[in-house]
A tleap script that builds the chain and sets N, CA, C and O, in Angstrom:
source leaprc.protein.ff14SB
mol = sequence {
  NMET ILE ALA LEU ALA MET LEU ALA GLY VAL
  PHE ILE LEU ALA ILE GLY ILE LEU VAL GLY
  ARG LEU LEU ALA ALA LEU ARG PRO ALA LEU
  PRO LYS GLN PRO LYS PRO VAL CYS GLY CYS
  THR HIE HIE TYR SER VAL HIE ASP PRO LYS
  GLY ASP MET ARG CYS ASN VAL ALA ILE TYR
  VAL GLY SER THR TYR ARG GLY LYS CYS ALA
  CYS LEU ARG TYR SER GLY PRO VAL PRO LEU
  PRO GLU TYR PHE ALA THR GLU ILE ALA ARG
  GLU ALA GLY CGLU
}
set mol.1.N position { 57.409 14.974 -25.938 }
set mol.1.CA position { 57.600 13.881 -26.251 }
set mol.1.C position { 56.026 12.948 -26.497 }
set mol.1.O position { 55.735 12.084 -27.325 }
set mol.2.N position { 55.217 13.593 -25.353 }
set mol.2.CA position { 53.770 12.610 -25.532 }
set mol.2.C position { 52.986 13.123 -26.891 }
set mol.2.O position { 52.422 12.443 -27.748 }
set mol.3.N position { 53.146 14.577 -26.795 }
set mol.3.CA position { 52.451 15.371 -27.759 }
set mol.3.C position { 52.791 14.992 -29.120 }
set mol.3.O position { 51.950 14.852 -30.008 }
set mol.4.N position { 54.115 14.821 -29.272 }
set mol.4.CA position { 54.438 14.651 -30.277 }
set mol.4.C position { 54.350 13.250 -31.122 }
set mol.4.O position { 54.622 13.179 -32.320 }
set mol.5.N position { 53.961 12.230 -30.372 }
set mol.5.CA position { 53.544 11.206 -30.375 }
set mol.5.C position { 51.904 11.276 -30.845 }
set mol.5.O position { 51.473 10.575 -31.761 }
set mol.6.N position { 51.130 12.152 -30.136 }
set mol.6.CA position { 49.827 12.205 -29.861 }
set mol.6.C position { 49.229 12.937 -32.168 }
set mol.6.O position { 48.439 12.688 -33.078 }
set mol.7.N position { 50.301 13.781 -31.822 }
set mol.7.CA position { 50.407 14.518 -33.576 }
set mol.7.C position { 50.581 13.686 -34.352 }
set mol.7.O position { 49.717 13.347 -35.160 }
set mol.8.N position { 51.806 13.145 -34.272 }
set mol.8.CA position { 51.799 11.770 -35.503 }
set mol.8.C position { 50.821 10.656 -35.919 }
set mol.8.O position { 50.564 10.320 -37.075 }
set mol.9.N position { 50.178 9.995 -34.464 }
set mol.9.CA position { 49.059 9.634 -34.489 }
set mol.9.C position { 48.096 10.346 -35.398 }
set mol.9.O position { 47.878 9.709 -36.429 }
set mol.10.N position { 47.402 11.594 -35.290 }
set mol.10.CA position { 46.664 12.240 -35.664 }
set mol.10.C position { 46.807 12.478 -37.113 }
set mol.10.O position { 45.807 12.373 -37.823 }
set mol.11.N position { 47.764 12.739 -37.541 }
set mol.11.CA position { 48.355 12.867 -39.066 }
set mol.11.C position { 48.609 11.578 -39.738 }
set mol.11.O position { 49.034 11.659 -40.891 }
set mol.12.N position { 48.394 10.173 -39.136 }
set mol.12.CA position { 48.258 9.115 -39.758 }
set mol.12.C position { 47.157 8.947 -39.814 }
set mol.12.O position { 46.844 8.347 -40.843 }
set mol.13.N position { 46.044 9.286 -38.938 }
set mol.13.CA position { 44.397 8.840 -38.935 }
set mol.13.C position { 44.435 9.569 -40.049 }
set mol.13.O position { 44.514 8.888 -41.072 }
set mol.14.N position { 44.401 10.831 -40.213 }
set mol.14.CA position { 44.382 11.524 -41.730 }
set mol.14.C position { 44.671 11.769 -42.948 }
set mol.14.O position { 44.180 12.530 -43.782 }
set mol.15.N position { 45.862 10.753 -42.971 }
set mol.15.CA position { 46.249 9.820 -44.032 }
set mol.15.C position { 45.585 9.007 -44.357 }
set mol.15.O position { 45.148 9.060 -45.506 }
set mol.16.N position { 45.227 7.939 -43.522 }
set mol.16.CA position { 43.973 6.706 -43.427 }
set mol.16.C position { 42.663 7.103 -43.876 }
set mol.16.O position { 42.104 6.405 -44.722 }
set mol.17.N position { 41.980 8.356 -43.320 }
set mol.17.CA position { 40.806 8.636 -43.990 }
set mol.17.C position { 40.846 9.405 -45.595 }
set mol.17.O position { 40.007 9.236 -46.480 }
set mol.18.N position { 42.037 10.256 -45.662 }
set mol.18.CA position { 41.819 10.844 -46.936 }
set mol.18.C position { 42.040 9.636 -47.954 }
set mol.18.O position { 41.268 9.546 -48.909 }
set mol.19.N position { 43.277 8.509 -47.753 }
set mol.19.CA position { 43.433 7.506 -48.956 }
set mol.19.C position { 42.000 7.002 -48.747 }
set mol.19.O position { 41.298 7.231 -49.731 }
set mol.20.N position { 41.462 6.470 -47.889 }
set mol.20.CA position { 40.297 5.823 -47.816 }
set mol.20.C position { 38.901 6.468 -48.721 }
set mol.20.O position { 37.943 5.909 -49.256 }
set mol.21.N position { 39.130 7.265 -48.651 }
set mol.21.CA position { 37.506 8.486 -49.629 }
set mol.21.C position { 38.635 8.444 -51.006 }
set mol.21.O position { 38.099 8.381 -52.113 }
set mol.22.N position { 39.695 8.468 -50.971 }
set mol.22.CA position { 40.192 8.939 -52.538 }
set mol.22.C position { 39.750 7.307 -53.213 }
set mol.22.O position { 39.333 7.204 -54.366 }
set mol.23.N position { 39.925 6.079 -52.270 }
set mol.23.CA position { 39.802 4.644 -52.949 }
set mol.23.C position { 38.387 4.326 -53.173 }
set mol.23.O position { 38.097 3.720 -54.205 }
set mol.24.N position { 37.506 4.643 -52.374 }
set mol.24.CA position { 36.364 4.895 -52.644 }
set mol.24.C position { 35.720 5.090 -53.954 }
set mol.24.O position { 35.044 4.438 -54.749 }
set mol.25.N position { 36.259 6.362 -53.827 }
set mol.25.CA position { 35.795 7.492 -55.041 }
set mol.25.C position { 36.397 6.492 -56.562 }
set mol.25.O position { 35.969 6.594 -57.711 }
set mol.26.N position { 37.246 5.777 -56.164 }
set mol.26.CA position { 37.698 5.256 -57.962 }
set mol.26.C position { 36.906 3.869 -58.088 }
set mol.26.O position { 36.729 3.279 -59.154 }
set mol.27.N position { 36.450 3.434 -56.812 }
set mol.27.CA position { 35.123 2.336 -56.898 }
set mol.27.C position { 34.184 2.361 -58.041 }
set mol.27.O position { 33.283 3.193 -57.930 }
set mol.28.N position { 34.188 1.755 -58.942 }
set mol.28.CA position { 33.011 1.501 -59.651 }
set mol.28.C position { 31.860 1.091 -59.236 }
set mol.28.O position { 31.816 0.025 -58.621 }
set mol.29.N position { 30.432 1.987 -59.521 }
set mol.29.CA position { 29.454 1.915 -59.266 }
set mol.29.C position { 28.497 0.614 -59.391 }
set mol.29.O position { 28.393 -0.141 -60.357 }
set mol.30.N position { 27.969 0.573 -58.409 }
set mol.30.CA position { 27.004 -0.832 -58.741 }
set mol.30.C position { 26.393 -0.636 -59.344 }
set mol.30.O position { 25.957 0.513 -59.273 }
set mol.31.N position { 25.801 -1.575 -60.487 }
set mol.31.CA position { 24.750 -1.853 -61.480 }
set mol.31.C position { 23.423 -1.815 -60.462 }
set mol.31.O position { 23.182 -2.456 -59.439 }
set mol.32.N position { 22.484 -0.542 -61.351 }
set mol.32.CA position { 20.824 -0.402 -60.366 }
set mol.32.C position { 20.129 -1.896 -60.377 }
set mol.32.O position { 20.393 -2.696 -61.274 }
set mol.33.N position { 19.400 -2.143 -59.519 }
set mol.33.CA position { 18.415 -3.347 -59.404 }
set mol.33.C position { 17.303 -2.756 -60.092 }
set mol.33.O position { 16.789 -1.649 -59.932 }
set mol.34.N position { 16.925 -4.008 -61.161 }
set mol.34.CA position { 15.779 -3.703 -61.902 }
set mol.34.C position { 14.495 -3.291 -60.851 }
set mol.34.O position { 14.337 -3.739 -59.715 }
set mol.35.N position { 13.690 -2.381 -61.508 }
set mol.35.CA position { 12.869 -2.018 -60.874 }
set mol.35.C position { 11.597 -3.126 -61.368 }
set mol.35.O position { 11.545 -3.372 -62.573 }
set mol.36.N position { 10.558 -3.802 -60.428 }
set mol.36.CA position { 9.266 -4.687 -61.158 }
set mol.36.C position { 8.558 -3.857 -61.510 }
set mol.36.O position { 7.882 -3.213 -60.709 }
set mol.37.N position { 8.535 -3.680 -62.649 }
set mol.37.CA position { 7.385 -2.623 -63.321 }
set mol.37.C position { 6.753 -3.595 -64.836 }
set mol.37.O position { 7.390 -4.348 -65.574 }
set mol.38.N position { 5.539 -3.266 -64.875 }
set mol.38.CA position { 4.771 -4.287 -65.763 }
set mol.38.C position { 5.111 -3.733 -67.069 }
set mol.38.O position { 5.997 -2.893 -67.226 }
set mol.39.N position { 4.284 -4.291 -68.142 }
set mol.39.CA position { 4.445 -4.012 -69.561 }
set mol.39.C position { 3.837 -2.481 -69.955 }
set mol.39.O position { 4.234 -1.744 -70.857 }
set mol.40.N position { 2.920 -2.283 -69.143 }
set mol.40.CA position { 2.458 -0.685 -68.657 }
set mol.40.C position { 3.309 0.260 -68.182 }
set mol.40.O position { 3.344 1.471 -68.397 }
set mol.41.N position { 4.130 -0.582 -67.376 }
set mol.41.CA position { 5.159 0.931 -67.223 }
set mol.41.C position { 4.837 0.862 -65.600 }
set mol.41.O position { 5.631 1.352 -64.797 }
set mol.42.N position { 3.854 0.343 -65.261 }
set mol.42.CA position { 3.450 0.637 -63.973 }
set mol.42.C position { 4.134 0.017 -62.650 }
set mol.42.O position { 3.927 -1.183 -62.829 }
set mol.43.N position { 4.777 0.120 -61.518 }
set mol.43.CA position { 4.931 -0.919 -60.785 }
set mol.43.C position { 4.286 -2.356 -60.175 }
set mol.43.O position { 3.098 -2.523 -59.899 }
set mol.44.N position { 4.803 -2.831 -60.108 }
set mol.44.CA position { 4.348 -4.171 -59.491 }
set mol.44.C position { 3.111 -3.922 -58.578 }
set mol.44.O position { 2.014 -4.383 -58.895 }
set mol.45.N position { 3.310 -3.113 -57.322 }
set mol.45.CA position { 2.727 -2.844 -56.238 }
set mol.45.C position { 1.191 -2.666 -56.772 }
set mol.45.O position { 0.210 -3.227 -56.283 }
set mol.46.N position { 1.193 -1.934 -57.671 }
set mol.46.CA position { -0.355 -1.612 -58.178 }
set mol.46.C position { -1.028 -2.201 -58.772 }
set mol.46.O position { -2.171 -1.819 -59.023 }
set mol.47.N position { -0.399 -3.632 -59.304 }
set mol.47.CA position { -1.437 -4.563 -59.580 }
set mol.47.C position { -2.035 -5.656 -58.514 }
set mol.47.O position { -1.218 -6.140 -57.732 }
set mol.48.N position { -2.980 -5.951 -58.453 }
set mol.48.CA position { -4.186 -6.570 -57.560 }
set mol.48.C position { -3.465 -8.101 -57.531 }
set mol.48.O position { -3.729 -8.909 -58.421 }
set mol.49.N position { -2.695 -8.373 -56.622 }
set mol.49.CA position { -2.568 -9.924 -56.195 }
set mol.49.C position { -3.129 -11.182 -56.531 }
set mol.49.O position { -2.560 -12.153 -57.028 }
set mol.50.N position { -4.732 -11.001 -56.083 }
set mol.50.CA position { -5.484 -11.573 -56.467 }
set mol.50.C position { -6.232 -11.462 -57.311 }
set mol.50.O position { -6.631 -10.312 -57.499 }
set mol.51.N position { -6.922 -12.843 -58.447 }
set mol.51.CA position { -7.734 -12.887 -59.156 }
set mol.51.C position { -6.559 -12.560 -60.788 }
set mol.51.O position { -5.656 -13.272 -61.228 }
set mol.52.N position { -6.976 -11.510 -61.194 }
set mol.52.CA position { -6.053 -11.787 -62.720 }
set mol.52.C position { -4.953 -10.648 -63.155 }
set mol.52.O position { -4.670 -10.341 -64.313 }
set mol.53.N position { -4.321 -10.015 -61.780 }
set mol.53.CA position { -3.563 -8.679 -61.251 }
set mol.53.C position { -3.674 -8.050 -62.254 }
set mol.53.O position { -2.904 -8.081 -63.213 }
set mol.54.N position { -4.828 -7.295 -62.115 }
set mol.54.CA position { -5.231 -6.289 -62.863 }
set mol.54.C position { -4.663 -4.939 -62.334 }
set mol.54.O position { -4.631 -4.489 -61.189 }
set mol.55.N position { -4.340 -4.564 -63.210 }
set mol.55.CA position { -3.400 -2.754 -63.084 }
set mol.55.C position { -4.643 -2.001 -62.340 }
set mol.55.O position { -5.748 -2.171 -62.856 }
set mol.56.N position { -4.561 -1.184 -61.175 }
set mol.56.CA position { -5.314 -0.238 -60.313 }
set mol.56.C position { -4.611 1.076 -60.468 }
set mol.56.O position { -4.233 1.577 -59.409 }
set mol.57.N position { -4.368 1.714 -61.533 }
set mol.57.CA position { -3.735 2.793 -61.970 }
set mol.57.C position { -4.827 3.520 -62.412 }
set mol.57.O position { -5.493 3.007 -63.312 }
set mol.58.N position { -5.257 4.915 -61.853 }
set mol.58.CA position { -6.446 5.389 -62.628 }
set mol.58.C position { -5.436 6.643 -63.779 }
set mol.58.O position { -4.733 7.493 -63.233 }
set mol.59.N position { -5.507 6.579 -65.010 }
set mol.59.CA position { -5.166 7.227 -66.214 }
set mol.59.C position { -5.833 8.964 -66.047 }
set mol.59.O position { -6.956 9.392 -65.783 }
set mol.60.N position { -4.837 9.466 -66.274 }
set mol.60.CA position { -4.865 11.218 -66.043 }
set mol.60.C position { -4.236 11.553 -67.531 }
set mol.60.O position { -3.175 11.082 -67.940 }
set mol.61.N position { -5.057 12.419 -68.233 }
set mol.61.CA position { -4.298 13.160 -69.133 }
set mol.61.C position { -4.821 14.433 -68.996 }
set mol.61.O position { -6.016 14.718 -69.074 }
set mol.62.N position { -3.801 15.278 -68.765 }
set mol.62.CA position { -4.327 16.680 -67.796 }
set mol.62.C position { -4.824 16.519 -66.588 }
set mol.62.O position { -4.213 15.846 -65.758 }
set mol.63.N position { -6.021 17.120 -66.305 }
set mol.63.CA position { -6.875 17.044 -65.538 }
set mol.63.C position { -8.260 15.997 -65.939 }
set mol.63.O position { -9.321 16.205 -65.351 }
set mol.64.N position { -8.191 15.210 -66.662 }
set mol.64.CA position { -9.079 14.429 -67.628 }
set mol.64.C position { -8.913 13.283 -67.344 }
set mol.64.O position { -7.851 12.815 -67.754 }
set mol.65.N position { -9.908 12.261 -66.487 }
set mol.65.CA position { -10.177 11.095 -66.119 }
set mol.65.C position { -10.458 10.073 -67.021 }
set mol.65.O position { -11.639 9.725 -67.038 }
set mol.66.N position { -9.412 9.279 -68.058 }
set mol.66.CA position { -9.720 8.442 -68.736 }
set mol.66.C position { -9.901 7.106 -68.427 }
set mol.66.O position { -9.841 6.240 -69.299 }
set mol.67.N position { -10.121 6.857 -67.238 }
set mol.67.CA position { -10.371 5.403 -66.836 }
set mol.67.C position { -9.104 4.995 -66.318 }
set mol.67.O position { -8.163 5.772 -66.154 }
set mol.68.N position { -9.075 3.497 -66.003 }
set mol.68.CA position { -8.212 2.388 -65.460 }
set mol.68.C position { -7.136 2.195 -66.349 }
set mol.68.O position { -7.340 2.596 -67.495 }
set mol.69.N position { -6.129 1.722 -66.131 }
set mol.69.CA position { -4.960 1.026 -66.959 }
set mol.69.C position { -5.553 -0.157 -67.257 }
set mol.69.O position { -6.218 -0.887 -66.524 }
set mol.70.N position { -5.124 -0.337 -68.890 }
set mol.70.CA position { -6.075 -2.053 -69.395 }
set mol.70.C position { -5.397 -2.998 -69.188 }
set mol.70.O position { -5.647 -4.099 -69.677 }
set mol.71.N position { -4.322 -2.744 -68.360 }
set mol.71.CA position { -3.199 -3.695 -68.342 }
set mol.71.C position { -3.439 -4.870 -67.639 }
set mol.71.O position { -3.517 -4.434 -66.490 }
set mol.72.N position { -3.646 -6.342 -67.550 }
set mol.72.CA position { -4.316 -7.227 -67.070 }
set mol.72.C position { -3.024 -8.188 -66.451 }
set mol.72.O position { -3.266 -8.711 -65.362 }
set mol.73.N position { -2.236 -8.348 -66.805 }
set mol.73.CA position { -1.092 -9.589 -65.965 }
set mol.73.C position { 0.388 -8.378 -65.931 }
set mol.73.O position { 0.807 -7.445 -66.617 }
set mol.74.N position { 0.645 -8.872 -65.097 }
set mol.74.CA position { 2.154 -8.740 -64.406 }
set mol.74.C position { 3.254 -8.995 -65.700 }
set mol.74.O position { 3.232 -10.170 -66.065 }
set mol.75.N position { 3.992 -8.328 -66.292 }
set mol.75.CA position { 4.834 -9.053 -67.043 }
set mol.75.C position { 6.324 -8.750 -66.868 }
set mol.75.O position { 7.106 -8.873 -67.810 }
set mol.76.N position { 6.745 -8.313 -65.523 }
set mol.76.CA position { 8.015 -7.769 -65.207 }
set mol.76.C position { 8.685 -8.934 -64.625 }
set mol.76.O position { 8.185 -10.043 -64.811 }
set mol.77.N position { 9.900 -8.791 -63.853 }
set mol.77.CA position { 10.726 -10.303 -63.451 }
set mol.77.C position { 9.818 -10.533 -62.491 }
set mol.77.O position { 8.950 -9.807 -62.007 }
set mol.78.N position { 10.202 -11.871 -62.239 }
set mol.78.CA position { 9.235 -13.046 -61.183 }
set mol.78.C position { 10.078 -12.205 -59.950 }
set mol.78.O position { 11.283 -11.951 -59.950 }
set mol.79.N position { 9.011 -11.832 -58.838 }
set mol.79.CA position { 9.240 -11.600 -57.704 }
set mol.79.C position { 9.854 -13.174 -56.724 }
set mol.79.O position { 9.600 -14.351 -56.982 }
set mol.80.N position { 10.617 -12.664 -55.703 }
set mol.80.CA position { 10.784 -14.000 -54.721 }
set mol.80.C position { 9.501 -14.154 -54.535 }
set mol.80.O position { 8.578 -13.360 -54.715 }
set mol.81.N position { 9.512 -15.543 -54.055 }
set mol.81.CA position { 8.324 -15.895 -53.345 }
set mol.81.C position { 8.102 -15.305 -51.777 }
set mol.81.O position { 8.911 -14.775 -51.016 }
set mol.82.N position { 6.790 -15.591 -51.627 }
set mol.82.CA position { 6.925 -15.092 -50.101 }
set mol.82.C position { 6.404 -16.475 -49.226 }
set mol.82.O position { 5.576 -17.310 -49.588 }
set mol.83.N position { 7.092 -16.425 -48.099 }
set mol.83.CA position { 6.759 -17.595 -47.221 }
set mol.83.C position { 6.678 -17.434 -45.834 }
set mol.83.O position { 7.564 -16.634 -45.534 }
set mol.84.N position { 6.000 -17.824 -44.726 }
set mol.84.CA position { 5.978 -17.819 -43.479 }
set mol.84.C position { 7.002 -18.453 -43.032 }
set mol.84.O position { 7.530 -19.438 -43.548 }
set mol.85.N position { 7.406 -17.733 -41.757 }
set mol.85.CA position { 8.420 -18.592 -41.311 }
set mol.85.C position { 8.304 -17.958 -39.567 }
set mol.85.O position { 8.265 -16.787 -39.188 }
set mol.86.N position { 8.267 -19.362 -38.680 }
set mol.86.CA position { 7.969 -18.806 -37.502 }
set mol.86.C position { 9.285 -18.474 -36.613 }
set mol.86.O position { 10.338 -18.777 -37.175 }
set mol.87.N position { 9.387 -17.984 -35.508 }
set mol.87.CA position { 10.312 -17.701 -35.240 }
set mol.87.C position { 11.301 -18.252 -34.792 }
set mol.87.O position { 10.888 -18.987 -33.895 }
set mol.88.N position { 12.999 -18.393 -34.929 }
set mol.88.CA position { 13.725 -19.060 -34.577 }
set mol.88.C position { 14.203 -19.199 -33.437 }
set mol.88.O position { 14.986 -20.143 -33.540 }
set mol.89.N position { 14.210 -18.820 -32.372 }
set mol.89.CA position { 14.043 -18.845 -31.046 }
set mol.89.C position { 13.168 -19.295 -30.206 }
set mol.89.O position { 13.383 -19.352 -28.995 }
set mol.90.N position { 11.577 -19.837 -31.033 }
set mol.90.CA position { 10.909 -20.202 -30.556 }
set mol.90.C position { 11.481 -21.915 -31.109 }
set mol.90.O position { 12.381 -22.520 -30.525 }
set mol.91.N position { 11.025 -22.245 -31.848 }
set mol.91.CA position { 11.573 -23.501 -32.270 }
set mol.91.C position { 13.271 -23.973 -31.529 }
set mol.91.O position { 13.553 -25.168 -31.448 }
set mol.92.N position { 13.965 -23.222 -31.189 }
set mol.92.CA position { 15.041 -23.353 -30.213 }
set mol.92.C position { 14.725 -24.115 -28.932 }
set mol.92.O position { 15.252 -25.090 -28.397 }
set mol.93.N position { 13.687 -23.344 -28.622 }
set mol.93.CA position { 13.336 -23.809 -27.353 }
set mol.93.C position { 13.426 -22.510 -26.316 }
set mol.93.O position { 12.760 -22.700 -25.298 }
set mol.94.N position { 14.074 -21.299 -26.362 }
set mol.94.CA position { 14.093 -20.366 -25.618 }
set mol.94.C position { 13.179 -19.968 -25.176 }
set mol.94.O position { 13.232 -19.005 -24.412 }
savepdb mol mol.pdb
quit
């Protein structure tokens, strides 16, 4: 009798897993986040954050060095501002 109850529980668990996977496959995919790229199509991280935001990517055509990217300003989405915050536990007196 106990073995029959355990078998029924395993069957119910298997049906739940199967239904969960099928429903997850039917959900629409999340839209992709826009990448922070400049007008020169280089990533934001290659632009110098200090000064005039000059692009630091070296341009190669084949194996010939053509110089640095001429982009001077970042023209992509505005990144979130960076703030410094002290630890909350230290402020709470812990």
